[in-house]
N, C-alpha and C positions, 0 to 999 in steps of 0.2 A: 512577974518582964517580963516587957515584951522580948521578943529575939532580936530582934536592935539596937536595945538596952544593951541585950549580951554580950551584943559582937563590940560595940560600944564597950564596954567594962573590958574586955577580954582583950581593944586593940589599949588599952592604956596600960594594963596588966604588962604585953607583953613589950610593953616602950620602955614602961619601970623596969621592967628585967632585960631588959637591950640596953640599957644602961649601963649595967651592971659586967666588968669582964669579965669577969671568973664565974658565969652562968653559956653554957656555948660558946666556951673560948674559939671554939673546929669552925665557927661563921663568922663573915667579914661584918662589923658593927652595919654596914650602910644594907647588908642584906635583913639583919630582926628590925632595923625603920623602915626598911621595903614591905618588909611581910605585917608591922603596924599599922603605915601611912593606908597600904587596901583593906585591914578586915573596920578601917575606924570610916573608910569611906567607903565600905559594905552597910555596915551599921546606920550610917544617913542615911544610903541608900533605901534600906531594906525599911527607912521609916518614913522615909517618903512616900512608900507603895505603901505601906500601912495603911497612911492617913490619905490616901487615893481613899478606900473603900469607905 
């Protein structure tokens, strides 16, 4: 599995865990979703960079 796919799966996992209110309740909801979105964008960027080679 490529690194880009790992980042995309990690972002999906973070998004799913962010929807549960009891996980990391000390962090605001928008911050957890922002981290997941950042991971998703980073995963798509690395997938694009891997296809450049």
